[in-house]
C-alpha positions in Angstrom: -24.2 -15.5 9.9 -21.6 -17.8 8.3 -18.9 -15.8 6.7 -18.1 -16.7 3.0 -15.5 -19.2 2.3 -12.2 -17.9 0.8 -11.6 -18.8 -2.8 -9.7 -22.0 -3.1 -7.7 -20.8 -6.0 -5.0 -19.0 -4.0 -3.8 -20.3 -0.7 -1.1 -17.6 -0.1 -0.5 -14.1 -1.1 0.8 -13.6 -4.7 3.9 -11.9 -3.5 5.4 -15.3 -2.6 5.9 -16.6 -6.1 9.4 -16.6 -7.3 10.7 -15.8 -10.8 11.1 -19.4 -11.8 8.2 -21.0 -9.8 5.4 -22.8 -11.6 2.7 -23.1 -9.0 -0.6 -25.0 -9.0 -3.6 -22.6 -8.5 -6.8 -21.3 -9.8 -7.1 -19.6 -13.1 -9.6 -17.0 -12.0 -11.5 -15.6 -15.1 -8.6 -16.4 -17.4 -10.3 -19.6 -18.9 -13.5 -17.6 -19.6 -11.9 -14.6 -21.4 -12.8 -14.4 -25.0 -9.4 -14.0 -26.5 -10.6 -13.7 -30.0 -12.9 -10.9 -29.0 -9.8 -9.1 -27.4 -7.8 -9.6 -30.6 -10.6 -8.1 -32.6 -10.9 -5.1 -30.4 -7.1 -4.7 -30.5 -7.2 -4.7 -34.3 -10.1 -2.3 -34.4 -8.5 0.2 -32.0 -5.0 0.0 -33.5 -1.9 -1.2 -31.8 0.2 2.1 -31.8 0.4 4.4 -28.9 -1.3 7.1 -30.9 -4.6 5.4 -30.2 -4.1 6.5 -26.5 -2.6 9.9 -27.1 -5.9 11.8 -26.4 -6.9 9.8 -23.2 -8.4 12.3 -20.7 -6.5 10.5 -17.8 -3.1 11.4 -19.2 -1.3 14.2 -17.4 0.6 17.0 -19.0 3.6 15.7 -21.1 2.7 12.2 -20.2 3.2 9.9 -23.2 2.4 6.2 -23.7 5.6 4.0 -24.2 4.1 0.6 -24.5 0.6 -1.0 -24.5 -0.5 -4.4 -23.6 -4.0 -5.6 -24.7 -6.0 -8.3 -23.0 -4.1 -8.1 -19.8 -5.7 -9.5 -16.6 -5.3 -7.8 -13.3 -5.0 -10.9 -11.3 -5.9 -9.1 -8.0 -9.4 -8.5 -9.1 -9.7 -11.0 -12.1 -10.5 -8.1 -14.4 -9.4 -7.9 -18.1 -8.2 -4.7 -19.6 -5.4 -2.7 -21.3 -2.1 -2.0 -19.6 -0.2 1.1 -20.5 3.4 2.1 -19.5 3.9 5.7 -19.7 6.8 8.0 -18.7 5.1 8.6 -15.4 3.1 5.4 -14.4 1.6 2.1 -15.2 -2.0 2.6 -16.2 -4.6 -0.1 -16.2 -7.8 0.6 -18.1 -10.9 -1.6 -17.9 -11.9 -3.4 -21.1 -14.3 -1.5 -23.1 -14.9 1.6 -20.9 -11.3 2.6 -20.7 -11.7 3.7 -17.1 -8.7 3.8 -14.9 -8.6 0.9 -12.4 -6.8 2.4 -9.3 -5.5 -0.8 -7.9 -3.8 -1.6 -11.1 -2.3 1.8 -11.6 0.9 2.9 -9.9 3.5 5.8 -10.5 6.9 4.6 -11.6 8.6 6.4 -8.7 6.6 4.2 -6.2 7.6 0.9 -7.6 10.0 -0.9 -5.3 10.6 -3.9 -7.7 9.1 -5.9 -10.4 9.7 -9.4 -11.8 8.3 -12.0 -14.1 6.6 -15.0 -12.7 4.8 -18.1 -14.0 1.7 -19.8 -12.8 0.5 -23.2 -13.9 -3.2 -23.9 -14.0 -4.8 -27.0 -12.8 -6.9 -29.0 -15.3 -8.6 -32.4 -15.4 -7.6 -32.8 -19.0 -4.9 -35.4 -19.6 -3.2 -32.9 -21.8 -2.8 -30.4 -19.0 0.9 -30.8 -18.8 1.1 -29.4 -22.3 -0.8 -26.3 -21.3 1.6 -23.3 -21.1 1.9 -21.6 -17.7 0.3 -18.2 -17.3 2.6 -15.4 -17.8 2.6 -12.9 -14.9 4.2 -9.7 -14.1 4.4 -8.9 -10.4 4.9 -5.3 -9.3 5.7 -4.5 -5.7 5.0 -1.0 -4.6 6.5 1.2 -1.9 2.9 1.9 -0.7 2.7 -1.9 0.1 0.6 -2.9 -2.9 1.6 -6.0 -4.8 0.0 -5.9 -8.2 0.0 -8.9 -10.5 -0.7 -8.7 -14.2 -1.4 -11.7 -16.3 -0.5 -11.7 -20.1 -1.8 -13.8 -23.0 0.2 -16.7 -23.9 2.3 -16.9 -27.2 2.7 -13.2 -27.2 5.7 -10.9 -26.4 3.6 -8.4 -24.5 5.0 -9.2 -21.2 8.6 -8.9 -22.4 7.7 -5.5 -24.0 6.2 -4.2 -20.8 9.1 -5.5 -18.7 11.6 -3.9 -20.9 9.8 -0.6 -20.9 9.7 -0.6 -17.2 13.4 -1.2 -17.0 14.1 1.8 -19.3 11.6 4.1 -17.5 12.4 3.3 -13.9 16.2 3.5 -14.4 16.7 6.0 -17.2 20.2 6.6 -18.7 19.8 10.3 -18.1 18.3 12.2 -15.3 16.6 14.5 -17.9 14.5 11.6 -19.1 12.5 11.6 -15.7 8.9 12.7 -16.1 9.5 15.5 -13.5 11.8 17.2 -16.1 9.3 16.9 -18.9 6.0 18.0 -17.2 6.3 21.8 -18.0 8.6 24.7 -17.0 10.2 24.3 -13.5 8.8 26.5 -10.7 12.4 27.6 -10.1 12.5 29.2 -13.6 15.8 27.5 -14.2 16.1 23.8 -14.6 20.0 23.7 -14.6 20.9 21.9 -11.2 24.3 23.6 -10.8 22.8 27.1 -11.1 20.0 26.3 -8.8 22.5 24.9 -6.2 24.6 28.1 -6.4 21.5 30.3 -6.1 20.7 28.5 -2.8 24.3 28.9 -1.6 24.0 32.7 -2.4 20.8 32.8 -0.4 22.5 31.2 2.6 25.3 33.6 2.3 23.0 36.6 2.4 23.6 37.4 -1.2 20.1 36.7 -2.7 20.5 39.5 -5.1 23.1 37.6 -7.2 22.0 35.1 -9.8 24.2 32.1 -10.9 25.0 31.6 -14.5 26.9 29.1 -16.7 29.5 31.8 -17.4 30.0 32.1 -13.6 30.4 28.3 -13.2 32.9 28.1 -16.3 35.2 30.8 -15.1 35.0 29.8 -11.3 33.8 33.2 -10.1 31.1 31.6 -7.9 33.4 31.1 -4.9 31.9 33.9 -2.8 32.0 34.2 1.0 30.6 36.2 4.0 31.9 36.6 7.5 31.5 33.0 8.3 31.3 30.8 5.3 32.6 30.4 1.7 31.8 28.4 -1.3 34.5 26.0 -2.3 35.2 24.7 -5.9 37.6 22.0 -4.6 35.2 19.3 -6.1 34.5 21.1 -9.4 35.7 17.9 -11.3 34.3 15.5 -8.7 37.9 14.3 -8.1 37.6 14.9 -4.3 34.3 13.1 -3.7 32.2 11.7 -6.4 28.9 11.7 -4.3 29.3 15.5 -3.3 28.2 18.4 -5.6 30.7 20.3 -7.6 30.6 23.1 -5.0 29.9 23.1 -1.3 30.0 25.5 1.7 32.6 25.3 4.4 33.9 27.5 7.2 35.7 30.6 5.8 38.7 30.1 8.0 39.5 26.7 6.4 41.6 26.6 3.4 41.3 24.2 0.5 44.7 22.7 1.4 43.3 21.9 4.9 40.1 20.5 3.3 42.2 18.1 1.3 43.9 16.9 4.5 40.8 16.6 6.5 38.8 14.6 3.9 41.2 11.6 4.1 40.0 11.1 7.6 36.4 10.6 6.6 34.9 7.5 4.9 34.7 8.0 1.0 36.2 11.5 1.6 32.9 12.9 2.6 34.2 15.7 4.7 31.9 17.9 6.9 30.1 20.5 4.7 27.1 22.8 5.4 23.7 21.4 4.4 21.6 24.2 5.9 22.2 27.4 7.9 19.9 30.0 9.4 21.1 33.5 8.3 19.4 35.1 11.3 20.6 33.0 14.2 23.6 31.4 12.6 22.5 27.9 13.4 24.0 25.3 11.1 23.3 21.7 10.1 26.3 20.0 8.5 26.8 16.4 7.2 29.6 14.1 6.8 30.5 10.4 6.7 31.9 8.6 9.7 35.5 9.2 10.8 38.1 6.6 10.3 39.1 6.2 14.0 39.8 2.3 13.7 39.1 -0.6 16.0 40.7 0.9 19.1 38.9 4.2 18.4 42.2 6.1 18.9 43.1 7.5 15.4 42.9 11.3 15.1 43.2 14.0 12.5 44.2 17.5 13.5 42.8 18.9 10.2 39.4 17.2 10.8 39.2 18.5 14.3 40.0 22.0 13.2 37.4 21.8 10.4 34.7 20.7 12.9 35.8 23.3 15.4 35.5 26.0 12.7 31.7 25.4 12.6 31.4 26.8 16.2 32.6 30.4 15.3 30.2 33.0 16.7 29.1 36.4 15.3 28.2 39.8 16.9 28.5 40.7 20.5 29.1 37.1 21.6 32.1 36.8 19.3 34.8 34.6 21.0 32.2 32.5 22.8 31.8 29.1 21.2 28.3 28.0 20.5 27.5 24.5 21.5 28.1 21.9 18.8 26.2 18.5 18.8 27.5 15.7 16.8 24.4 13.6 15.8 25.0 10.0 14.9 21.9 8.4 13.5 23.2 4.8 14.1 22.8 2.8 17.4 26.0 3.1 19.5 26.8 -0.6 19.0 26.7 -0.3 15.2 29.2 2.6 15.5 31.5 0.5 17.6 31.2 -2.4 15.2 32.1 -0.3 12.3 35.4 0.3 14.1 36.5 -3.1 13.1 36.3 -2.0 9.5 38.2 1.1 10.1 35.2 3.4 10.8 33.6 4.4 14.1 32.5 7.5 15.8 33.9 10.9 17.0 35.1 11.3 20.6 33.7 14.3 22.4 37.1 14.9 24.1 38.7 15.5 20.7 36.0 17.9 19.4 35.7 20.7 21.9 33.7 18.6 24.3 30.9 18.4 21.8 28.4 15.8 23.0 27.8 12.8 20.8 24.1 11.9 20.4 23.1 8.4 19.1 19.6 8.2 17.7 19.4 4.5 17.3 18.2 4.2 13.8 18.9 0.9 12.3 20.5 0.3 9.0 18.7 -0.3 5.7 18.8 -4.1 6.1 16.9 -4.0 9.4 14.4 -1.5 7.9 13.7 -3.7 5.0 13.1 -6.7 7.2 10.8 -4.7 9.4 9.0 -3.4 6.3 8.4 -6.9 5.1 7.0 -7.9 8.5 4.7 -4.9 8.5 3.5 -6.0 5.0 2.8 -9.5 6.4 0.8 -7.9 9.3 -1.4 -6.0 6.8 -1.9 -9.2 4.7 -3.2 -11.0 7.7 -5.0 -8.3 9.7 -5.5 -5.3 7.5 -8.8 -4.3 6.0 -7.3 -5.0 2.6 -4.1 -7.1 2.1 -1.2 -6.0 -0.1 -2.4 -7.8 -3.1 -5.8 -6.1 -3.0 -7.9 -8.9 -1.6 -10.1 -8.4 1.5 -8.7 -9.9 4.7 -12.3 -11.0 5.5 -12.2 -13.3 2.5 -8.7 -14.4 3.1 -9.2 -15.7 6.6 -12.9 -16.5 6.7 -13.8 -13.8 9.1 -12.7 -10.5 10.6 -9.5 -10.4 12.5 -10.5 -7.2 14.4 -13.9 -6.8 16.0 -16.5 -9.4 16.9 -15.3 -9.4 20.6 -12.4 -11.8 19.7 -10.0 -10.4 22.2 -7.4 -13.2 21.6 -7.3 -12.3 17.9 -6.8 -8.5 18.7 -4.0 -9.4 21.2 -2.3 -11.5 18.5 -2.7 -8.8 15.9 -1.1 -6.1 18.2 1.6 -8.5 19.2 2.4 -9.1 15.4 2.5 -5.4 14.8 4.9 -4.9 17.6 7.2 -7.7 16.5 7.7 -6.1 13.1 9.6 -3.3 14.9 8.2 -0.7 12.3 6.7 1.6 14.8 10.0 1.7 16.8 11.9 2.6 13.7 9.4 5.5 12.9 9.5 6.7 16.5 13.3 6.8 16.4 13.3 8.9 13.1 10.6 11.3 14.3 12.1 11.7 17.8 15.5 12.4 16.4 14.3 15.0 13.9 12.2 16.7 16.6 15.1 16.7 19.0 17.5 18.3 16.5 14.8 20.9 15.4 14.2 21.9 19.0 17.9 22.4 19.7 18.3 24.5 16.6 15.3 26.6 17.5 15.9 27.1 21.1 19.7 27.1 21.5 20.6 28.1 17.9 22.8 25.1 18.2 25.2 23.7 15.5 24.8 20.2 14.3 27.2 17.8 12.5 25.2 14.8 11.3 27.7 12.2 10.9 28.0 8.6 9.4 25.8 9.5 6.3 23.8 6.3 6.4 20.1 5.9 5.6 19.0 7.1 9.0 21.0 10.4 8.5 19.3 11.0 5.1 15.9 10.4 6.9 16.8 12.9 9.7 18.0 15.4 7.1 14.8 15.1 5.1 12.6 15.7 8.0 14.6 18.7 9.2 14.8 20.4 5.8 11.1 20.1 5.3 10.1 21.0 8.8 
């Protein structure tokens, strides 16, 4: 059986069109669309968002911001209506108003979006006068690449683009959909009060409830035998990326914290992220120490602060619990950062605490690997990132059919992306830390505060 020939209109994925590029290609169903019919339907249905207020597919508190009529989903050559809400992009089929899943994507899962142009081939001598097709390309974090086509001589694409800019990057955090979709399950949407309530729980004082009065008069600085809440950052003057209050060892004064923070990049000194009230195990986070190129700079205040995390309770008081310093970076990256004043801790300066490197690459390497993974799916996946079948893309199946060479090439391309190695490093690092916390009740200082550290912390706190 001869497999179907791929369409000649597109020779490469839509993701490769740049903002200013005007590319020769097929027009799909664009030339056959009845624009006058779409205009009349728009006039009949109304152009205000109130016409979509009662859609059954809208979620609680979801409201339509902008509509686009007669929009074409280029991935499937299907015409319909595009809606931008405070939660997602909705694409409804023309006439039935059914949601098209491929053209619908939550705003939080959009990686980027940009305007592109596509010039259409024509045998007409006046083809150069034909305006290019106005496209909007949306790249999703789920590896989808969705392309919408808009009618010429309208401002619909500009309206949709501006609405996406406003909704994906709101001026206030309260404008996010998550704060508009009904009462919070916490019963209190104030982030400062919720943070303090969590601190009270970690201190074993769950019976107390935070309030704005407590925050205003500074009476939230409670403590137990080991830890205390500090208001040193109440005005965010110490560290702009830390909360207004944080937990530190009880034995360390605010004056010592001020001295210690100068030894950490961007003043992100070690503070408690999580602790186990029963066993006393702690996970703390900080930025990298400023040890310099020769890795010989030290801070007595920083070393004292880190040592204070090792205090033990109960019958074992006086015995220091083991403290691991977890660095998410590859060792070579930590050494390279020394040239810029950063670096990594020395175990000889921190009570013989072992330094563990997990080898998680930085965000630039992750993005490059992710791009290669998307290329792999475009070539070998059952469905490529722009929604087209790989069978139609490459005139046959890549997997199956006994084509061993194709299978070997596919596996090689997946391995070359490096994505599986990145995922393995993150999962292995999180599992290793969780095991040490559970078995040894160990204390951890996750240093560097790079993207890998955030990934490790997310896995640990949701385990």
